[in-house]
N, C-alpha and C positions, 0 to 999 in steps of 0.2 A: 447381758453386756450390751446387746443392741439397744435395749430400752434406755439404758443409762446414756449411751452415745446420742440417741435421739433427743433425750431431755436436755443434755448438755448443749447440743446444737441449737435447740429452740431458745434456751436461756441466752446463749451468745447472740443469736439473731435479735432477740428482744432488746438486749443491752445496746447493740449496735444501732438498732432503729431509734432507741431513745436518745443515744448520743448524737446521731446525725440528724434525724428528722424532727425530734422534739427537744433539741438542745436548749432553745431559748426558754422553754417552760421549766426545764430542769434547773437552769441557772437562776431563773426568777424564784423558783421554789427554794433553792439553796440559800439565796440572799435573804429571803423573807424569814427563814428559820435559823439563821445564825444567832448565837448568844447575844451579840451586840444589837442585832435588830430587835430581839425579843425584850431585852432589858431597857433599852433607851430608844424605843421607836419614836417617841415624841421629841427627843432631844436632837436638834439639828446639828449635823456634822459640819465642821468648817469646810468651806469650799476649797477644792484643790483645782486650780485652772488646768494643771497638766493632766489630771485624770478625766477631764470632761470628754475628750475624744473617745477614750476607752469605754466610758460609761455609755456614751451615745451609741457606740458600735454594739456593745454587749446587750443593751436594753432595748434594741429596736424590736418592736413587736412583730411576731411572725405574720400577723394579718395585714401588715403594711407593705409586705413584699409584693412585687408585680407577679402576675400569674405565670407559672412555669419556672420561676426562679428558685434555685436550690441553695440552701445554706451549706457551706463547707468550712473546714479549718484549713488555714494556709500558713506557710512560713516563708518569709522574705529572705532569700539566700543571696549572698554577695560572693563572687568568685575570689579565690585566694591562690597564690602561687605556691605549688607543692611539688614535691619530687625534684628538688634541685640536685639530688644525688641518688644514684642507684645503690641500694643497700642489699648486701647478700652475705651469706656465711660461706666460709671456705677453710682451707688448711694450707700450711706451708709445705713446700716441696723442694727437694734439692734440684739445683740447676742441672747437674749431670750426675748420673749414677751408672756404674758399669761393674760387672763381675769379670775380673781378669782370669782367664782360663789358660791351661797348658795346651800346647800344640803337639807335644811329643811325650813319650813316656820315659820314666826314670825316677831315681830317688832324689829327694830334696837334700842339698848339701849346705844350704845357707841357713843362718840363724833367723828365726821368725820375728816379724815386727808385730807389735801388739795393737789391738784395735784402739782407735782414737788418736793414733799417731799421725802427724802431718807428714805428707810425702810431696816431693816435687815431681814435675813432669819428667819422665825418663829415669826416675830412681829405681834401682834394682829391688824387686819385691821377693822373687823366688829364683833360686839357681838350682839346676838339675845336674846330677852327675853325668859327665860326658861318656863314660864307659869306653866302648871300642870305636867310637865315632872318628877319633883322630886316625886310627889305623885304616879305617875305610877311606878316609880322605887321601892318605899317602898311597894306598893301593890304586885309587882312581887316577892320581897324578902319574904313577908309573905306567899305567895303561895308555895314558895320553901321549907320553913320550915315545912309547913303542909304536903307536899308530902314526905319529908324525914321521918316524924314521922310515916307514914303508911307503910313504907318499912319493918321494923322488923316483924310486924304481918304477912305480906304476906310471908316472908321467913320461919317463923315458920310453917305455914300451909303447905308449900311446903315440908319441911323436914319430917313432919308427914306422908304425902301421899307417899313420896319416901320410907319411912321405911317399908310400907306395901307391896311394890312390891316384895322383895325377897321371902317372904313366898308363894305368888301366883305363882311366877316363879318356886319355888321348887315343888309345887304340879303338875304343868304342866309337868315338867321334869320327875317326878315319873310316871305319867300316860303315857307319850310318851315313856318311857323306856319299858313299858309292851307291847306296840303295835308292835315293831319290832320282838319280840319273836313269837307272834301269827302270824304275817305276814310271818315270816320265815317258820313256820309250814305249813301255807296255800300255800306259794310258793313252798315248797318242795312237798306238795301233788299235787298241780297243775302241777308241773314240771314232776311228774311221769305219769300223764294222757297223755300229748302230746307225751311223749317218747314211752309209750305203744301203743298209737294210731298210732304213726309214724312207730313203728315196725310192727304193724298189716298191715298198708297201704303198707309199703315197701314189706312185705312178699306177700301180695296179688298182688302187682305190678310186683313182680318177676315172677309170674306164666305166665301171657301173654307174658312177655318179653322172658322168656325161650322158650315158645311155638313158638314165632315169630322167635327166633334164630334158633330153630330146622327147621322150615319151610324154612328159608333163607339158612341154610346149605344144606338141601335136594335139594333146587332149584339151588344151585351153582354147583352141580355135573354135570348135562347135559351141562351147559355152558362151564365148564372146558373141558369136553370131546369134545365139538365142537371146542374149541381152539386147542386141540391136533390134530384133523383131519385137521384143516386149516394149522397148522404149518407143518404137514407132506406133505401137498399138495404143499407148497412153495418150497420144496427141488428140485423137478425135474425142476421147472421153473427157479430157480437160476442156475442150472447146464446147462440149455439150453442157458441162457444169457452168461455164461462163454465161452461156445463153440463158440458162435457167435462173441464175442469180440476177442478170440484168432485167429479166422479166418480173422478178419479185419486187423491184424498186418502185415502179408506179403504184402497185397495189398498196404498199406500205405508206406511200405519200398520200394516197386517197384516204386511207384510214386515219392519218394524222389530221387532214383537213376536216373530216367528219367529227373527230373528237374535239377539235378546236371550235367547230360550229355549235357543239352541244353545251359549251361553257356559258355563253350569254343566256340561253334559255334557263339553265339551272340558277344562275344569279338572279334572273327576273323572278323565278318562283320563290327564291329566298326573300327578295324585297317584298313580294306580295304577302308572304307569311308574316314577316315582321310588321307590315302595315295592319294586320288583323289584331295584333296584340293590344294597342291602345283602345280599340273598340271593345275588346273582351274585358279589359280592366275597367272601362267606364260602366259596362253592364254589371260587373261585380259590385262596384261602388253604389250603383243605383239600387241593386238588390239588397245590399246591406242597409242602405237608408230605409227601404221599405220594411226590413225586419225591425229596425229600431222603432219606426212609426207604429208597426203592428204590435210590438212589445209594449209601447206606451199605452196604446188603446186597450190591449189585453189587461194590463195592470189596472187601468182606470175602470174597466168593466168588472174586474174581479172585486175591486174595492167597493164599487157601487152595489154589486150583487150581494156582498156581505152586509152592507148597510140597508139593503132592501130597496135601493133606488133604481135598480135596473132589472130587466127581465132576464131569465136564463137564455132566451134566444139571442139577446144581444151579446151575452158572454160567449155563447157558442160561436156566433159570427166572428167575434174578435179572435177567438182561438183558431178558427179556420183561416182567418186572414193572416195570423202570425205563422201558421204552418205553411201557408201558400208562399209567404214572403221568404221563409227559410228554404223552401224548395226552389224558389227563384234564385237565391244565393248559390245553392249547390249547382243549379243549371249554369249560372254565370261562371262559377269556378271551373266547371267542366269545359265550358267554352274557352276559358283562358288556358287551361291545360292543353286543349286541342290545338289552340294557336301556337303554344310553345312546342308541341310535338311537330306541327307543320314546319316550324323554323328549323328544328333539328333534322327533319327529313330533307328540307331544302338544302341545308348545309351539307348533308351526306351526298346529295345529288351533285352539288358544286364540287366537293372533294372527289367524287367518282369521275366527273367530267375531266377535272385536272389530271387525275391519275391516268385516264384514258389517253390524254394528250401525251403524257410522259411515256406511256407504253408504246404509242404509235411512233414517237420520236426514236425510241430504242430499236423498234422494228426497222425503221428506215436506215439507221446506222448499221444494224446487223446485215441488211440486204446489201448496202454499199461495201461492207467488209467482205461479204461472200463474193462480190464481183472482183474485188482486188485479189482474194485468195485464188479464185479460178484463173485469173490472168497470170499469177505467179506459177500456178500448176502447169499452164501451157508452156511458159518459159522453161520450167524445169524439165518437162518432157522433151522439148526440142534439144536442150543441153544434153540429156541422157542419150539421145540419138547420136549426137556428135561424138560423145565420149565412147560409145560402143564401137563406132567406126574406127576411132584411134586405137582401141584395144585390139581389134582384129589385125591391124597393121603390125602392132607390137608382137602379137603372138606368132605371126609368120616370120618376123625377123628373129625371134627366139629359136625357132626350129632350125634355121640356117646356122646360128651361132652354136647350137648343141652338136650339130654334125661335125663342125670344125674341131670342137673340143675332143671328140672321140678319136679323131686321127692323131692329135698331139699326144694324148694319153698313151696310146699304143707305142709310139716312138720312145717315150720316156721309160717304159718298162724294159726295153732291150738295153738301154744305156745303164740303168741301175743294176742289172744282173751282173754285168762285167765288173763294176766297182765293188761289189760284195765279195767276189772271189779273190781280188787282190788284197783286201783288208784282212781276210782270214789268215793268209800266209804271213803277214807282218806280225800278227798277234802271237803266233807260235814261236817266232824267233825272240820276241821280247820277254816271254815267260821264262825261258831258260836263263837269261841274264839276271832277272830278279831273284830267282832261287839261289844263285851263287852269292849274291850280295847279302842276302838274309842269313846264310850260313856263317859268313864272316862276322856279322853283328852278334850272333848267338855266342860264338867263341870268345869275342871280346868281353861280353857281359858276364860270362862265367868267371873270367879272370878278375873283373871288378868286384864280383860278389865275394870272392876269396879275400881280396884286400879289405873290403868292408867288414867281413867277419873278424878279421884280425884287429881292426880298429875298435869294433864293438867289445871284443874281449879285453883290449887294453883299457877302454873306458870303464868296463865293469870292475877291473882291478883298481882303477883310480877311485871310483865311487865307493868301493869297499873300504879303501884306506880312509877316505873322508868320513864315511859312516862310523868307522872305529874312532876317529878323532872326536866327532860330535858326541858319540856315546860316552867317551871318556870325559869330555867337558861337562856333559849333563850329570855324570856321576859325581864329579868334583863339586858342581853347583849344588846338587842335592845334599852332599855331605856338609858343605859349608852352611847351607840353610838349616840343616838339622842341628849344627853346632850353635847357630844364632838362636834357635828356639830354646836352647838350654837356659837362657837368661830371660826372665819375665820382668818387664819394666812397667812403671805406672804410666798410663796414657795421658794423664793431665795431673795438675797439682790439686790436692784435696786432702780428705781425711780417710783413714782406714776405718771402715764400718765393721770389719771382721779381722781376726788375726790372719796373718799370712800362713801358708802351709808349714807344718812343723818339720823340724830337722829329721830326716830319715823316712818321711812319708813317701809312699809310692804314688807318683803322678801318672795319669793316663791322659790321652788326648781328650780334652773337654773337661778335665778336672779343675775345680775352682782353686785359684791361688789366693785371691783376696777380693774384697768388694771396696771400691773407691768411690766416694761421693764428693761433689763440689758444692759448698754452701755459700760461697761469696762470688757473686750476689746470689740471693735466694729467691725462689718463686713463691708467690702466694696465689693459689688456684681457687677459683670459685665457679659456680654455675648460675648463670643469670636466666631468668624466665624469658620466654619468647616475646612476651608483651613489652619487656624493657630492653631487649638486645639492640634495638635500633638506636637507643639513646647512649650506648656505650661506643666510644670512638677509640681507634688505635692511637696511642700516645697521650690519652687523657690522664690527668692527674688523679691519683688514687691514694687512699690511706687505709690502714688496717689497725685494729686493736686486738692484741693477742690475749689469751686467757690470763696471762700474768698481769695484764693492764698496760703493757708497753704499747706505745703507738709508733708506727713506722709509716713512711710515705714512699711512693714510687710512681711509676708510670705503667699504663696498660701496654703490654708488648704483644699480646695475642688475643684475638677474638675468633672463636671457632665459626666456621661457615656451615658446619653440619651439626644438627641437634642430636643429643643422646637419644637413641631409639626408645628407651624406657621412660626417662623423666621428661623428655621434650625440652631440655634446657641446653644452654650453650656454654662451653668452657671458656673462661676468661683467665688470663695469666698476667700477673703484676710482678715486675722486677724490683727488688728492694736490696739496698746495700747491706752487707752483713760482714763487715771487716773483722769484728771481734768474734764472729762465729757463735754468737749467743743465741741466735734463732735456729731452732732445730727443725729437722724434717718431720712433718706430720703434726705440727701444732695447729690447734683450731684458732681461727681468726674471724673477726667481723670486718667486712670490707665495705668501704664507701667509695664510689667512683663518681667523680664530678660529671654533671650533666646539666643541660639546660632545663629550667623549671617550666611548668605548664599550669595555666589557670584552671582551677577545678572547684567544685562545690562539695561541701560535706553535708550529706543528707542521711536521714534515717532510712534503713532498709525497707521499712514499711511504705515509704513514699514511692518506691519503684513499682511499675506495672507494665503490662504488655498491651500493645494495640492489636487490631484485628489481623495484622500481617505478622504478628509474633515478634515485633521489635521491642527491645527493652527501652523504657523511657519513663517520664513523669508527666502528670497532667498539671498544667499551670493556669493561672488566672491572667488573661490578657488585659490590655489597657481598656477594652470595652466591657470588662468584667464578664467574659465568656470563657469557656474551657478550651484549652489548646494543648494537644499532645506534642511533647518535645522528645525526640530520641536522644539517648545518652550512651556514652562509652564508659564502662567500669574500669577505674584505675586500680583501686586498692580497697580492701575490706579491713576496717579497724574496729576497735572496741567502741569508739565514739560514733561510728557510722561508716558509710561508704563514700569514697571520693570518686566523683564522676566528672566527665568533660562533655562538651557538645552543647552547653547551655549558654545563654547570654550572661554578661557580667552580673546583672541583677535580674532575678527572676522570682516570681511568687509561686511557690510550689504547693499544691494541694496535699496536705498530710493526712486529712481525715475526710472520707467521703469520695475519694477519687475513683472508687470502683462503682459508684452509683451515677456517674455523669459521663457524658461523651463529648466529643468536639462540638463546639458551637453552642452548648447549653448555657444559658445565663445563670450566674451564681452570685450569691451574696457572701463574700469571704469574711471570716473572722480570723484575724492574725494572732498567732500565739504570742508574739512579742508584746502586743498591746494588752492582751488579757492578763499576761503574767505581770 
C-alpha cells in the first residue's frame, strides 16, 4: 500500500509540474495535434479580431519571459452583493403554554372539556367537591365571635390595674425626694473629712519638702563656689591661646609672600620651555629633509649598482648616509619630545606655585580665625566668672527661704488636725438620716411592683384575647382560600391541548387539570450562527415558509444574548399573526430575516491558501504583475464555491500555481476567461 501511495504522489507531482511549469508546451502540443490542425494545416482559418488577444496570451513562448518570471493561471473576480437576508431553519412554537394544576385535594364534580376546545381567560376548567370545608368555615367564624366577646373584659381589668399605678409612683417620688437631701448632708460632711485630711497631709508633707529644700540649698553653695574657681582658672588659658594665635599670623603671611614670589619664576621657566619647541621642530624638519636626500641618493646608487655604473662602496656610503639621516630624525624627534616634556614640567611648576599661594592664603585666614576664637574664649571665661558669683548669691538666698518654709509648715499641721476631728462627727450624723430615707424608698417600690404585676397580668389577658381573634380570622381566611381553590380557571384565552380532569377523578395538590396553549399570535423560533447574529436586529422584518408551502411574515421580537453551549448558536424569535389558528405548534419552517447585504467574491476552494502567519487568504496578481497575498474572511460555503470578503471590488486571483510563488515574485498570468 505504501508503494502505491508513493507512485500516486509521484504521478500527481509530475502532472502538476507539467500543468504549471510546462503549460505552454502542453498547450502548443495539444493545438498541433487537434484533428482540425492535422486535416487542414495548410488551409488558413478566417481571422477573428476578438480572438487575437487570447492567442497572443496563450502562444507566448516560454523562452521570451524575463528571468525569474513564473507562469500562473488567474481568475478576474468582481465583487457581488450577497447575504441580503439571514436564512435559517426553525419551527413554530406556541406563544404561551401552561399546565393548570390543582392546589388542593378532592374529587372532580365538573363535566370534562375535550382537547381542542377554545377557552376564555378565567373560564372554569375543573371543579372539586367541597366536602367538609363549609363546616370548617362556620366553626372558625364561631371561634372568632367567642374571642371578640372576651376582649372587653380583658380591657376593663387592664384599665383598673393601670389606674393604681400613679398612686404607687407618687409614693416612690415622695420617698426618693427625701433621699437627695440626706445624701447631700452626708456628702457635705464626707466632703469636709477628705479636705481636712488633705490639708493635714499636705501640711505634714510640706515639712520634709521644706527640709529637703533647705538641704539642697546648702549643698548648692559649695558647688557654685567650685564653678567660680573653675571659671577664673579658664581666663589665663584663653589669654595664652590668644597669644599663640596672634603669633601664627606673621608666619602664615610670610609663607604667602614666599609662594607668591615663586609664581614668576615658574612662569619664566614655562616661557623658556615653550621657546625651545620651534627650535626642536626646525631640527626635525631639517633631519627629515636629510632623510629624503639620503633616500634619493640611495635609490640612485642602487639603480646604478644594478646597471653596473657605480661601485659597491658608493652604494654602501649611500646606505650609511641614509641610516645616519634616519638617526638624525629620531634624535630631532627626541629633542622635540624633550621640549614638550619641559613645557609640561614648567606648567606643573606654575600650577604648584599657584596652589602654594592658595594654601598660604588659607593658612593666613585660619590664623586670623584662631585669633578671633581665642578672643571670644576670653570673653566667655570672664562671663562665666560673673555668672558663678551671681549663683553663689542665689544659693545663699535659697537657704534663708527654706528655713522660713519649715516654720510655716509646722504651724499648718496643728491647724489641719483640729479640722479633721470636727468633720468626722458630722459624717456619723448624716449617715443615720440617709438610711431612714432609703428604707422609705424600698417600701414605696414594693408597692409599685405589685401594681405593675397586676397591669402585666391584665395585658396578658388582653393579648390572649387578641391572639384568639387573630387565630380565628386566620382559620376563616384559610377555609375561604381552600374553598377558592376548589375551582380551577383558565389563566388566559387559548386552546385545550389535553382533556380536563374526568368527572369523579381524585385530585391531589399538583395534579394536572389541563394544558392550555395560546397560538395567536404564534412564535417561529430559529437558531442563527454566531457569524450572522450581528446582522439580525430586534424588530427586523422576517418571513417564513412552512412545510405546507404557506408563507407568513412578522417581526423579530427576541435575539438571545447567550449562545447555546452545545451548538454555539443564538435563539431568534419571530412573532406572526395566527387569527385562524391554522399554524400549529412544532411545524418546521424556513426563515429569512432581512439584513444589510455585503460585497463578496465567489471563489473556488482550491484558490484559498495560508501565509506564513497562518492567515487564510488568496494570492493575487498586482498591477505590476507581481504576487501579493490578500487575507480574506469566509462567509459561506456553497456547491459553486466559497463566498469571501476582505478583497477589493476587482481582483485577479491566482487559481493555479499559487503554492509555488510568494509575495513580490514576478508572474506571467494566463486568465481563465480569455482562454475559455
